[in-house]
N, C-alpha and C positions, 0 to 999 in steps of 0.2 A: 504494500500500500504506500502511496506517496505521502509527502509531508501534508498535503492538503486534506488528508483523511483525519489528521490529528489536530486537537486544540491544545495549546500550551496553557496550563493552569498556573504554574509558578516555578521559579528556579529553586532547586533543592540542594545543589552542591556545585562547588567549583574546585577543580584540581589541575594538576600540571597538564592533563590530557585535554582539558576543555571544560564544558559545563554539563550539568545534568538537570533535567526538567521533569516535573510531573505533568503528564499529558493524558488526555482521554480521547476516545474516538468521537468524532463529531456526530456520528449517527447513533452513538450509544454512550452518553456521558458517564454511565456507571462503570464502563470498562476503562480502568485507569492503569497506566504504565509509566515506566521511566524512559525518557529519551536522553541518551548520552550523545552529546554533540562534540565531535573531534575535528579540529581544523586540519585539513589535509593539504600539504604542499604537493601539488601535482608533479613538481619537478624533483621532489625528494623521493627517490625510489625506495630508500630504507624506511622512511616514515610511512609511505604508502603500503609497503609490504607488511609492516608491523600492524597497521590498522586492519589489513585484510586477514592477517593471522588471527587477530582477536575475533573477528566475525566467524572464521573457520572453526576456531576452538569452541566458541559459544554455540554455534549451530549444531555441532555434533553431540552436545551434552543434553540429555533428556532424562531428568531424575527429579522426583518431588522435593528433594532437599538441596537442589542446585538451581540458582536463579535462571529462569527460562529465557532463552532467546526467542523473540517474537518476530522481528523484522529488521531489515536494514536498507538504507538507501542513501544516495548522495543528494545534498541540498545546499546550494550556494557555497560550494567549496568545502563543505563539511560532510564527514561520514556520520550519519545518524544511526544509532543502534537502539532498538526498542527492546526492553526487557520487562520482566515482572516488576510490579511495585509492591514493596513490603510495608504495610501500613504502620507497623510498630517500630520502625527505625532500625538502628543497628546495635550490636552488642556493646560496642565501645561507649556509646552515649548512655545506654542503660546502666552499665556497671559503674560508670563515673558519676552518675547522678544519684546513685543509691546512698542512703544514710547508714544502712546496715548491710553486712555481708550477705551474699546469696546463700540460701539454704543448700546443703549438700545434694539433696534430692533433685533440685532444679539444675544444679551444675552437672550432675551425672546424666540427666535427661538430654541437655544440650550437648554435652561432650559426646555422647553416643551418636547423636544426629550429625554433628560435625565430622566425626570419624567415619561414619557411613558415607557422607558426601565425599570426603577425601578418598576413601576406598574406591568409590565409583570413578572419580576423576583419574586416579592412578591406574585403574584397570583399563582406562582409555589411552594409557601411555602418555599422560599429560602431567607435568609439574605445575602446581598453582603458582609458586614462587613469590606470592605476595599475600600469604595467609595472615590475617590480622583481625582484631575484633571489629574494625571498621568495615570489613568485608564479610562479616557474618550478620546477615539481615534477619529480622524477626517479623513473622506474620501475625495477623490478628488472632490466630489460633495458638500463639505461643510456640510455634515451630520455627526452626532456622532455615535459611536458604543461603548457601555459600555462593558468593558472587565476586564480581570484579576480576575477570580473567585477562585484564589488559596487558599483563606481562607474562602470562602463562606461555609455555612452549611445549609442543609435542616432542616426546623422545622417541626416536626410531626403534629403540629396543630397551628393555628394562635394565640393561647394564650400561647404557649410554650415560655420559656425565656432561652436564651443562656447566659452563664456566664464565657466564657473563654476570657482572656485578649488578644485580637489580634487587628491588624489594624495599621495604621500609626498615631503616636502621634498627629500631627497637626489637624487631622480630627476626633479624638476619642471623643465620647460624654461624658458628665459628669458621666453618669451611668456606662460607661465602665471604665473610669478613677478611679472611686471609688469602682470598683469590685462588682457593684450591678447587678442583673439580667437585661437583656435588650431584646428588641424585634425589630420589624420593624422600630420603631420611632428613633432608633439609626442611621439607614441608612439616615433618613430624616435630622438629625443633620449634618451628613457628607455632605448631599446635600446642606445644608445651607452654610457650609464652602466652597463648590465649587462655589456656587452663589456669595458669598462674593469675592472670588478670581477672578471670571470673572469681577466683578465690579471694583476691586481695583488693581489687579495684585499682591496682597500680601496675606499671610495667615491671616485668621480672628483672630487667636490667635498666638501670638509670644512671645518668651522669650529667654533669653541668656542661660538658663539651664533647664533641664527636670522638676525639682521640681517647678520652677516658672511657667512653661507652664501648668503643672498639676493643679496648684492652680488657674490660670486664667480661665482654662476650667471649673473647678468645680464651680467657682463663676460666670461663664457666662460672663466674662469680655472681650468681643471681642473689637477689634479696631473700631473706628467710621465708620459707614456705609457711603460711599461716597455720598455727597449731590447733585451731578449733575444728579442723576437718579430720576425717578418719585416716589412719595410717595407710590404708589402701590407696586413697586418692592422693595423699601427699607423696607416696612412693612413686605413683604413676607420673605425677608432675615432675618429680626429680629425674625419673628415667628418661622422660621426653627431653629434658634439658641436659642430657649427658653430652659431654664434649665429644666423645667418640660416637660418630654416626651409627656404627654397628650396634651400639648399646641401646639405641632408641627403639622402642617397640613399633612394629608396623600396625596399620589399621586392622589387619586380620588378627594379629596377636592381641590387640586391645579388646576387640569384640569377642574374644574367646575367654577373657578373664572371668572366673567364676562369680566374683562379687558384682559384675555388671550384667549378669545373665538376665535378671528381671527387666532391666532397662532396655537391653537389646531386644528381648522378646516383645516388649510393649511397643518399641519403635517400629519393629517389623510389622506388627499388627496395624499400627497407625499408617504405615506406608501403603498398605493394601487399600486403605480407604481414602487416601489423598487423591483428589482429582487433579488432572493435568489442566493447564489453561486451554480453554476452547479456541483461543485465537491463534495458537502457535502454528498449527498446520495450514490454516487458511492464509495467514499472513506470510508465512515462510514460502509457501508455494507461489505466491505472487511477488516475492521480494526481488528487487533488482538493485545492483550496486552501480 
């Protein structure tokens, strides 16, 4: 569908990539989406390829816990990407605005959902590479959707190693910080940073300047893990933040943990009842770049 099919309601975000807007279909105002507008320099082949990659990555992902690609098109020199709209905002805003820590049951419910989303993405041979609480969105039903695959990249095989320095500094793994090759376990480090944030409302690694932050991450010197949570959850957070990538558990290993069994079963039941967006296939089939 072209831009003329959508009505812009308000701007909801600005980033290095461009701007994001809440939009609705003109012929159905109840159908609300996010429009991500990215300025494309037609003469910059690298920039154009990066934008096309994002669309390719998004378009092949189809899972209830992953932000849905709806449509894309060019409009006045911008690549416009339409995705699901999550009414309840993002995890970062939620944990930062809370006066009291999240209950462990809520953390475990969201943790299992995020791990299932990562498991799905990794099974597609894709690294997320920018997993952070700002990219974990919340629906009105209190479920998560993993989003913002702007710097994701497909890996040709599971032993391929990526080596471009990308991502958000607070969530970068030691191997990324030290410009070493990295693989799926780098996303698991970022997952550990997200779990820590859910537990504490703070970044696991913090410093007053970039060089101090890099040093702390490379040494694995995270802030103390909050003591009010169970040893199981605290041990998992610690394992995910292991300096050695091989020591970090995979999504499969996490979902097999006995103490998470109840949450895994409940989430799988919930997934069977989750409806896919009715607009995806219709819009995608008519999409043109």
